[in-house]
N, C-alpha and C positions, 0 to 999 in steps of 0.2 A: 565044380568048375563049369559044367555044361549049363547049369541054370544061370550062373553068373554071366556066361557068354551071351546067352539068349537075352538076358535083361539088358546087357550093354548094347546089343544090336538094336533092340526096340527103343531104347533111350536115345541112341544116336540117330536112328531113322526119324523119330518124332521131331527131334531138334532140327534135322536137316530139311525135312519137308515143311517145317514152319519157317524156314529161312533164318534160323537163329544160329549164326556161326559161332558165337561165343559159348552158347550152351552145348553145341556139338563138340567144340574143343575141350570144354570142361569135362564132358562125359568121357572123352577119350583119355584125358589125363587121369581122371578118377579110376578108370580101368587099369591103367599102368600102376597107379598107387595101390590098387587092390591086388596086385600081383599077376595080372594077366601079362604073359610074355609079349614082347613087342611084335614079333612075327605073327603070333596068334591074333593079336589085336588088329593088325593090318589085314590078314587074310580071312579070319573067321568072324570079325566084327565089322570093320569098315567096308570090306568088299561085299559081305552078305547084306549089310544095310543098303548098299547101293543097288545090288541085284533086286532087292524087294521094292525099291523105288521104281525100277523099270517095270516090274510086274504090276505095281499100282497104276502106272501110266497106261499100260496095255489094257487093264481092266476098267479104265476111265475113272479111277478114284483120284487121279491127279491130273491137272492140266499140263500142257506142254511147258508153260512157264514155271509151274511148281516143280516139274521134273528137272528142268534146267537149273533151277535154284538149288534143289537138293544135291544135284551132281556137283555144282560149284562148291557147295559147303563141304561135301565129302572130299573133294580135291584139296580144299583148304586144310582140312584135318590131316590129310596125308602130308602136306607141306609142313605143317606145324610139328607133327610127330618126327619128321626127318631131322628137325633141329632141336629136339628135346635133349637136355643134358644127359639124361639117362641113356640115350641112344648112342652117344658118342663113344662110350666105353666098348660097345660092340664092334667099333670100327678101328680099334687101336692096333690090331694086328696087321701084318703085311698084306698088301693087295694080292688077290688071287690072279689078277689080270684085268685087262680092259675090255669092256663090252659096250656095244652101241645098242640102245633101245629106241625104236622108232615106229611110228604108225605108217601104214601103207599110204602111198600117194592117193589123196582124195579121201582119206579116212580121218574123221573129225572126233571120233570117240577116243579120248585120251586116257580115261580113267584106268583101263586095264594095263596100259603101257606104263603109266605113272606108278601104279601099284607094284608092278614087276620091278621097276627101277629101284624102288625103295627096299623091296625084299632082297634084291641082289646086293645093294649097298650094305644092308645089314649083315649079309653073309660074307662080306669082305671083298667084294668086287669093286673095281673102279668103273663107274657107269657114266657114259655120255647119254643123257636122256634128251632126245631130239624133238619130242612132242608130236603134235598132230600134222597130218598131211605133208609128209616129207617127200618131195619130188625125187625120183630115182636118181637122176643125174647128180643132185646135190648130196644125196646119201653116199653115192660112190666116191665123190670127191672127199667127203669126210672119212670114209673107210681108207682111202689111200693116204690121207694125212695122218690118221691116228693109229692105224694098224690094229684094230681090235681083234681079239681071238674069235669073236663071233658077232653076228648081228641078230638081235632078237626083234622079230618083225611082228607087229600086232595088227590084227584086222578084225573088226566087229561086223562089218556089213559085206555080204557075199558079192554085192555088185562090184566090189573093188578087186575081185580075184584076178582078172586080167592084168591089172596094175601090179598086184602082188607077184604074179608070175614074172613080169618084167624085172621087178626089183630083185627077186630071188636069183634070177639068171645073171643080172648085172653084178650083184655082190659076189656070186661064185666066180664069175669071170675075173673079178678083182682078187680072187684067191681067198675070200672070206666066207666061211660057212654060215648058214642061216638057220636059226631056230624060229619056227613059226608058231603062233598061238593066237587064240581068239575065236569067237563064234563063227567068223567068216570061213574058217578052214574046216568046218564040219565037226560034229560032236566027237568023232573018232579020229579026226585029223586026216580024213581021206583026201581032202583037197590039198593039204600041205604035201602029202606024198605025191599026188598027181602033178603038182606044179614043181616038184623036184627039190623041196626043202630038205635040208640035211637032217633035221629033227623036228619034232612037234611035241608040244606039251599042252595039256588041257587047262592048266591054271598056273598061277604064279609059284606056288609051292613046288609043283611038279617040275616047272622050268628051272627053278633054283636047284632042286635036287639033281636034275639031269646035268646041269652045267658044273655042279660041284663034283660030279663023278668024272668029269672030263669033257670039255667042249667038243663038239663034232670035229672030226679031222678035216683039214683042208683037202679039197678034191684035187686029184691029178687032172690037169687040163688036157683036153683033146682038141683036135683040129676044129671041131664044131662048137667048142666051148662047153662049160659045165652044165648050163641050163638048156636042155633041148626041148623043142615043142613038136612032138611027133604028130599029134592029131588035134591040137588045140587051135583056136582062132581059125576054124574052118570056114568054108564059103557061106554057110548059113549064119554064123556069128557075124561075119562081115556084112552080109545083106541086112541083118537086123540093125547093125550099127548105122549103116547108111540110110535106112528107112525109118529110124526111130522117131524123128519129128513128125513125119507123115503119119505114122501109126498113131501117135498121141492125138493128133488133130482128128483123125478118122474116128477113133474111139470116143472122143469127147462129143462128136456129132451124134453117135449112137446113144450115148448116155443122155444127152439132152432130149432125144426123142423117146427113148424107151424106159429110162429110169430117172425121171425128173425128181429133183429134191423137193420134198414136201415142205409146206410153209412151216417155219420154225425149226426145221430139222437141221442138225449140224451137217455141213456138206463134206464131211470126211469121206474120202473115196470117190469124190465126184469133182475133182479138180485136175487140171492138167498136170500139176506136180505129182499127184497120187498116181495118175495113169502112167506118167513117165517112170515112176518107181516100179510099177508092174513090168513095164517094158525092160527096164534095166535088169530086173531079176530074171526075166526070160532070156536076156542076152547072156547073163552069167551062167544060167543052166545050160544054154547051148554051148558055151565056151568049154565047160567041163563035161558036157555030154551026160548029165545026170538029171533024170526027171524028178528025183527025190528032192533036189534043191528047190525047184519051182513049186512043187506040190507042198512042201513044208512052208514055204513063204506064203502061198495063197491061203493055206489053212490058218496061219498066224494072222494074216490080214483079215480073214473072215471073222476071227475072234475079236480083233480090234474094232472092226466095223459094228459088229453086233453089240458090243459093249457100249457103243455110242448111239445106238438106236438106228443105225443105217442097215437096211435089209441086205441080206446076202445077194439079192437080185442085182445090186449095183456091181458086185464083183463078177457075177455070172454073165451079165451083159458085156462087161469089159473083156472077159475071156472069149465069149462068142464073137465079139467084134474083131478081136485079134485073129481068131481062127479063120474067119472069112477072108481077112486081108493077107493071110500068110499061106494060102493054099499051094503056093509054089515051093514051100519049104517043108518037106515031109517030116524031117526030124524035129523041127520046131513045133509043128502041129501036134506031134505025138506028146510033147511036153504039155501043151495046152489042153489036149483031150484028157490026159491023166489028171491034171490039176482040176479041170472042170468036174470030172466024175467024183473027185474026192471032196468036193465042197460039202460042208455040213448041211443037214436038213434045216429048213427054216423058211420063213417068208421070203419069197423071191419076186 
């Protein structure tokens, strides 16, 4: 079975990266016909193929357009599998209860949430899949209207952790526990715990197993509400938020002077959008007070830049420029200094 699974993953990935939706769907159906259980197909084939697409993009083996195309094809495969006749028999039993699955406000990576929704439906849950970028206020209205036993909150990008915190607090204030999942919450769920989530799961199978064992209990409310913010959104995070645009402009000036883009070189890492992304991650690290978050991000970004022929010097200049401009924020400067020291060796 292991060899069959690997063959299915590569067949599906090849079809998706080629943008061949029909071949991808045929590959998924062929796997079902060959006896691959549906949950295994969803988690160990479709999800793994999608993860490899992300790795291929990071290594510059796929363009952004190709990555988006492959993701759209994989999402289409999930949708088709959800309506296969062979699937409906799995859902013939009584519902276990109602769940809401949503992406954090500002989070546009829907694949993990959609995958979880289909796995939960397969397990017998009634699922409201709310999709990408669900504003907290609208999610709370939905929770009041539908009374789910829990909200499964998906976040892939750590820059949305402050928004996730607000959502977790608001859902709990409405009396609904929150199960957090996705890369944004850290590989061990540390940020889910810090933000007060009732539970965390590393992947769709673990989330389904956790909910099958019994959804997190509803919290007893206190005068301060269920979601407390003891040390988050401190003064340095607030200052970074207020000065973000000014920082981006200043860093861009430094890059233009000290790390000009060579003729014919892809300008990745040398645009205002890319610098704003660095600032956003710095804000997120300041919010959770974790240097590891920013260092991990800058290490990943260095890898992405290097794969595209952009010298690490571009990122080094960016960090140095931020360091100079944030001398009045000692905790934030410590985040920058640690990330700067951890940059990989290479042309700068």
